[in-house]
C-alpha positions as CSV (number, residue, x, y, z in Angstrom):
1,M,13.7,-17.4,18.0
2,L,16.1,-14.5,18.1
3,E,14.7,-11.2,19.5
4,Y,14.6,-8.3,17.0
5,K,12.7,-5.0,16.6
6,S,10.3,-4.1,13.9
7,R,12.9,-1.7,12.4
8,E,15.4,-4.5,12.2
9,I,13.1,-6.9,10.3
10,M,12.0,-4.1,8.0
11,A,15.6,-3.3,7.2
12,I,16.5,-6.9,6.5
13,A,13.3,-7.5,4.5
14,A,14.2,-4.6,2.3
15,A,17.9,-5.7,2.1
16,R,16.7,-9.0,0.6
17,E,15.0,-7.1,-2.2
18,I,18.3,-5.6,-3.4
19,K,20.2,-7.7,-5.9
20,D,23.9,-7.9,-6.5
21,G,24.9,-5.2,-9.0
22,D,21.9,-3.0,-8.3
23,I,22.5,0.8,-8.2
24,V,20.5,2.0,-5.2
25,L,19.3,5.5,-4.6
26,C,18.3,6.0,-1.0
27,G,17.7,8.6,1.6
28,T,18.8,8.2,5.2
29,G,17.2,6.4,8.0
30,I,16.0,2.8,7.7
31,S,16.3,2.8,3.9
32,L,20.0,3.5,4.1
33,L,20.4,0.7,6.7
34,A,18.7,-1.7,4.3
35,A,21.1,-0.7,1.5
36,M,24.1,-0.9,3.7
37,A,23.0,-4.3,5.0
38,A,22.4,-5.7,1.5
39,K,25.9,-4.6,0.5
40,Q,27.4,-6.5,3.5
41,I,25.2,-9.6,3.2
42,S,24.1,-10.6,-0.3
43,A,24.8,-7.7,-2.8
44,P,28.5,-6.8,-2.4
45,N,28.6,-5.3,-5.9
46,S,25.6,-3.0,-5.4
47,V,26.3,0.7,-5.5
48,I,24.7,3.2,-3.0
49,F,24.3,6.8,-4.1
50,F,22.5,9.9,-2.8
51,E,20.5,12.7,-4.5
52,T,23.1,15.2,-3.2
53,G,25.6,13.6,-5.7
54,A,27.7,11.2,-3.6
55,I,28.0,8.0,-5.6
56,D,29.4,4.7,-4.3
57,S,30.2,6.0,-0.8
58,L,32.3,3.8,1.5
59,L,29.9,4.5,4.4
60,E,32.0,3.5,7.4
61,E,29.5,5.4,9.6
62,V,25.8,5.9,9.2
63,P,25.0,9.4,7.8
64,L,22.1,11.1,9.4
65,A,21.1,13.2,6.4
66,V,21.8,13.2,2.6
67,G,23.9,16.3,3.2
68,D,25.9,14.7,6.0
69,P,29.6,14.9,5.0
70,R,29.8,11.1,5.8
71,V,28.0,10.3,2.6
72,M,31.0,11.8,0.7
73,F,33.7,9.7,2.3
74,W,35.8,7.7,-0.2
75,T,33.2,8.0,-3.0
76,S,33.8,7.0,-6.6
77,V,32.2,10.3,-7.7
78,N,31.4,13.3,-5.6
79,G,29.1,15.4,-7.7
80,G,25.8,17.1,-7.3
81,L,22.1,16.8,-8.2
82,A,22.8,16.6,-11.9
83,E,25.1,13.6,-11.5
84,A,22.8,11.9,-9.1
85,F,19.7,12.2,-11.3
86,A,21.7,11.2,-14.4
87,T,22.8,8.1,-12.6
88,M,19.2,7.4,-11.6
89,Q,17.9,7.7,-15.1
90,N,20.7,5.7,-16.8
91,R,18.7,2.5,-16.6
92,F,18.8,1.1,-20.2
93,S,22.5,0.5,-20.6
94,G,23.6,-1.2,-17.4
95,P,22.5,-2.5,-14.0
96,A,19.1,-1.9,-12.6
97,T,18.5,1.3,-10.6
98,V,16.5,0.9,-7.4
99,G,14.8,3.8,-5.5
100,I,13.8,3.5,-1.9
101,L,11.0,5.8,-0.9
102,G,8.7,6.6,2.0
103,A,5.3,8.3,2.1
104,A,2.3,9.5,4.2
105,Q,-0.2,7.6,2.1
106,I,-0.2,4.7,-0.5
107,D,-3.1,3.3,-2.6
108,K,-3.6,-0.2,-4.1
109,F,-1.5,0.7,-7.2
110,G,1.5,1.9,-5.2
111,N,0.9,5.6,-5.9
112,L,2.3,7.8,-3.1
113,N,1.3,11.0,-1.3
114,S,4.0,12.9,0.6
115,T,2.5,16.4,0.1
116,V,-0.7,17.0,2.1
117,I,-3.4,15.3,4.2
118,G,-6.8,16.8,3.4
119,D,-7.6,19.5,0.8
120,Y,-4.5,20.8,-1.0
121,F,-5.4,24.5,-0.4
122,K,-6.7,24.0,3.2
123,P,-4.8,20.9,4.4
124,L,-5.0,19.3,7.8
125,V,-1.3,18.5,7.5
126,R,1.3,19.8,5.0
127,F,4.4,17.7,4.5
128,S,7.7,18.6,2.8
129,G,6.4,17.4,-0.6
130,S,8.1,15.5,-3.4
131,G,11.7,16.6,-3.2
132,G,13.1,14.2,-5.7
133,A,10.6,11.4,-5.0
134,C,8.4,12.0,-8.0
135,D,11.5,11.8,-10.3
136,V,12.7,8.7,-8.5
137,A,9.3,6.9,-8.8
138,S,9.1,7.9,-12.4
139,F,12.5,6.8,-13.7
140,V,14.1,4.0,-11.6
141,S,13.9,0.4,-12.8
142,R,12.0,-0.5,-9.7
143,G,10.9,1.0,-6.4
144,I,10.9,-0.2,-2.8
145,I,8.5,1.7,-0.5
146,F,8.8,1.9,3.3
147,I,5.6,2.8,5.2
148,Q,4.0,2.2,8.6
149,H,1.1,-0.3,8.3
150,E,-1.9,1.9,9.4
151,K,-5.4,2.3,7.9
152,R,-4.8,6.1,7.6
153,K,-1.8,5.3,5.4
154,F,-3.2,2.5,3.2
155,V,-6.0,4.5,1.7
156,K,-8.6,3.9,-1.1
157,K,-7.9,7.3,-2.6
158,L,-4.9,9.5,-2.0
159,D,-5.4,13.1,-0.8
160,Y,-2.7,14.1,-3.3
161,L,-0.7,12.2,-5.9
162,T,3.0,13.1,-5.3
163,S,4.8,10.1,-6.8
164,P,3.5,7.6,-9.4
165,G,3.2,3.9,-8.8
166,W,1.3,1.9,-11.3
167,L,-1.1,4.9,-11.6
168,D,-4.5,3.3,-12.6
169,G,-3.4,-0.2,-13.5
170,P,-1.5,-2.3,-16.1
171,E,-1.0,0.4,-18.8
172,G,-1.1,3.5,-16.5
173,R,2.5,4.3,-16.7
174,E,2.8,3.8,-20.4
175,K,-0.2,6.1,-21.0
176,A,1.4,8.7,-18.9
177,G,4.5,8.6,-21.0
178,L,6.7,7.1,-18.2
179,P,9.4,4.6,-18.9
180,G,9.1,1.0,-17.5
181,G,9.9,0.6,-13.9
182,G,7.3,0.9,-11.2
183,P,7.1,-0.2,-7.5
184,S,8.0,-3.8,-6.8
185,A,7.7,-4.1,-3.0
186,V,6.2,-2.3,0.0
187,I,7.9,-2.9,3.3
188,T,5.9,-2.2,6.5
189,N,6.2,-2.9,10.2
190,M,3.8,-5.8,9.7
191,A,4.2,-7.2,6.2
192,L,5.8,-7.4,2.7
193,M,3.5,-6.4,-0.1
194,R,4.0,-6.9,-3.9
195,F,2.1,-6.0,-7.0
196,D,0.3,-8.4,-9.4
197,E,2.0,-8.6,-12.8
198,K,-1.3,-8.4,-14.7
199,T,-3.5,-6.1,-12.6
200,R,-0.7,-4.2,-10.9
201,E,-2.8,-4.2,-7.7
202,M,-1.1,-4.7,-4.4
203,Y,-1.2,-8.1,-2.7
204,L,0.1,-9.6,0.5
205,A,3.3,-11.5,-0.2
206,G,4.5,-12.0,3.4
207,Y,3.6,-11.4,7.0
208,Y,6.1,-11.2,9.8
209,P,6.2,-13.8,12.5
210,G,3.5,-13.2,15.1
211,I,1.4,-11.1,12.7
212,S,-1.7,-12.6,11.0
213,P,-3.1,-11.7,7.5
214,K,-6.3,-10.7,9.3
215,Q,-4.4,-8.1,11.4
216,I,-2.8,-6.7,8.3
217,L,-6.2,-6.3,6.5
218,E,-7.6,-4.6,9.6
219,N,-5.0,-1.9,9.2
220,M,-5.9,-1.1,5.6
221,E,-8.8,0.8,4.0
222,F,-8.8,-1.4,0.9
223,E,-8.8,-5.2,0.5
224,V,-5.9,-7.1,-0.9
225,D,-5.4,-10.7,-2.0
226,I,-3.9,-12.8,0.8
227,S,-3.9,-16.2,-0.9
228,R,-0.2,-16.0,-1.9
229,A,1.0,-14.8,1.5
230,E,3.7,-16.7,3.4
231,E,5.4,-16.0,6.7
232,V,8.5,-13.9,6.2
233,L,11.7,-15.6,7.4
234,P,12.9,-13.8,10.5
235,P,16.3,-12.2,10.5
236,S,19.1,-14.7,11.0
237,S,21.7,-14.3,13.7
238,E,24.3,-13.3,10.9
239,E,21.9,-10.7,9.4
240,L,21.3,-9.2,12.8
241,R,25.0,-9.2,13.6
242,I,25.8,-7.3,10.4
243,L,23.0,-4.8,10.9
244,R,23.8,-4.1,14.5
245,Q,27.6,-4.3,14.5
246,K,28.6,-3.4,11.0
247,C,25.9,-1.0,9.8
248,D,24.7,0.8,12.9
249,P,26.9,0.0,15.9
250,Q,26.1,3.4,17.5
251,R,22.3,2.7,17.2
252,L,21.9,6.1,15.4
253,I,19.0,4.7,13.5
254,L,18.1,1.4,15.1
């Protein structure tokens, strides 16, 4: 078996979730690597854009922030927040929009907390907050979530609801007045999680080579269905070559 790091299998697992023609809103870091890898491997007609307004960037080098000038190189459109969020919400007349998000906490319905740990007014930790994450989670056609697989992150109840997943279940988003969409996958350093189409509860879809479903459950506060779980295919030599040599040859993120 080829040797690879957890960040590499996470990036490849997420890249496999992006379909050809998708319009992908992502931040920087591993989410950007996933989008770049997808464009090189299986989704050449996907479009990457950033909340700062750079749409369809060439991305010959990995940007280190959404305001990095490298996100603006050879774009189709170089706009601002208005153009970025209009592109994100234009989901009924064209290709699917995909949002890639991270968080400090996640619950069984894919709701996210990136605001505080503890009481809101007297928090143990205060994070940067939503930024555009709530808008992204509310409006994109589907969401992909990156998060470390730890019990303190997979919690029964969020300390604060920053970004909506499926809220309280099957009709939660509809009752809240949100459009369709919702999270479709959770990518961790141990597993691939999905959401049941009827209950909208998280279940284990795949576990990485060398990781058991038992280990995954031990690192979560809540139980999930593991009956549908299969081992995730490890990155192929070609996928790793593209990720390492084409997407991030300088190892800025890897």
